[in-house]
C-alpha positions as CSV (number, residue, x, y, z in Angstrom):
1,X,-67.8,11.6,-34.2
2,X,-68.8,10.1,-37.6
3,X,-65.9,8.9,-39.7
4,X,-67.7,10.2,-42.8
5,X,-68.8,13.7,-42.2
6,X,-69.2,14.8,-45.8
7,X,-72.9,15.0,-46.6
8,X,-72.3,14.5,-50.3
9,X,-70.5,11.2,-49.6
10,X,-73.3,10.1,-47.2
11,X,-76.0,11.0,-49.7
12,X,-74.1,9.0,-52.4
13,X,-74.1,6.0,-50.2
14,X,-77.7,6.5,-49.3
15,X,-78.6,6.6,-53.0
16,X,-76.7,3.3,-53.5
17,X,-78.7,1.6,-50.8
18,X,-81.9,2.4,-52.8
19,X,-80.3,0.7,-55.8
20,X,-78.8,-2.4,-54.3
21,X,-80.4,-4.8,-51.7
22,X,-77.0,-6.4,-51.0
23,X,-75.5,-3.0,-50.2
24,X,-78.5,-2.3,-47.8
25,X,-78.1,-5.7,-46.2
26,X,-74.4,-5.1,-45.6
27,X,-75.1,-1.8,-43.9
28,X,-77.8,-3.4,-41.6
29,X,-75.4,-6.2,-40.8
30,X,-72.7,-3.6,-39.7
31,X,-75.2,-2.0,-37.3
32,X,-76.4,-5.3,-35.8
33,X,-72.8,-6.7,-35.6
34,X,-71.9,-3.8,-33.3
35,X,-73.9,-5.6,-30.6
36,X,-70.9,-7.9,-30.1
37,X,-68.2,-5.6,-31.4
38,X,-68.4,-2.2,-29.8
39,X,-65.0,-1.4,-31.3
40,X,-66.8,-1.1,-34.6
41,X,-69.1,1.6,-33.4
42,X,-67.9,4.2,-35.9
43,X,-68.6,1.9,-38.8
44,X,-72.0,1.0,-37.3
45,X,-72.8,4.7,-36.7
46,X,-71.9,5.6,-40.3
47,X,-74.0,2.7,-41.6
48,X,-77.0,3.6,-39.6
49,X,-76.7,7.3,-40.6
50,X,-76.7,6.3,-44.2
51,X,-79.6,3.9,-43.8
52,X,-81.7,6.7,-42.2
53,X,-80.7,9.1,-45.0
54,X,-81.9,6.4,-47.5
55,X,-85.3,6.3,-45.8
56,X,-85.0,2.8,-44.4
57,X,-87.5,2.3,-41.6
58,X,-86.7,0.6,-38.4
59,X,-90.2,0.5,-36.9
60,X,-90.6,-2.3,-34.4
61,X,-87.0,-3.5,-35.0
62,X,-84.8,-4.9,-32.2
63,X,-81.7,-2.7,-32.2
64,X,-81.0,-3.4,-28.5
65,X,-77.3,-3.3,-27.4
66,X,-76.0,-1.7,-30.6
67,X,-73.1,0.8,-30.5
68,X,-73.7,3.8,-32.8
69,X,-72.1,6.7,-31.1
70,X,-72.6,10.0,-32.9
71,X,-74.9,8.6,-35.6
72,X,-77.4,11.0,-37.1
73,X,-80.8,9.6,-36.8
74,X,-82.7,12.8,-37.7
75,X,-85.7,12.1,-39.7
76,X,-85.5,8.4,-39.1
77,X,-88.4,6.0,-38.5
78,X,-88.0,4.3,-35.2
79,X,-91.6,3.8,-33.9
80,X,-91.5,1.0,-31.2
81,X,-87.8,0.2,-32.0
82,X,-86.0,-1.4,-29.1
83,X,-82.9,0.5,-28.3
84,X,-82.5,-0.9,-24.8
85,X,-78.9,-1.3,-23.7
86,X,-77.7,0.6,-26.8
87,X,-74.8,3.1,-26.7
88,X,-76.4,6.2,-28.3
89,X,-73.8,8.7,-27.0
90,X,-73.8,11.8,-29.1
91,X,-76.6,10.6,-31.4
92,X,-78.6,13.4,-33.0
């Protein structure tokens, strides 16, 4: 499950992503780095959950082979996103 389950904390982080490109880039890097480091799946799942909450779109992105178990992707924008080979166990 997600390490950060408190919606207020997640929303705070999502708001920060809207304010700081470096913060957003760091979260995207966490997601993409999970391709080679499945042991970081909780961090990657939290990062992707926050990015989705911030309204970041992933349309047409290559997110193949990521590990984001239990991420909350509800309301996300993933049209034509490549999730092939990804571990999406427990994703909502």
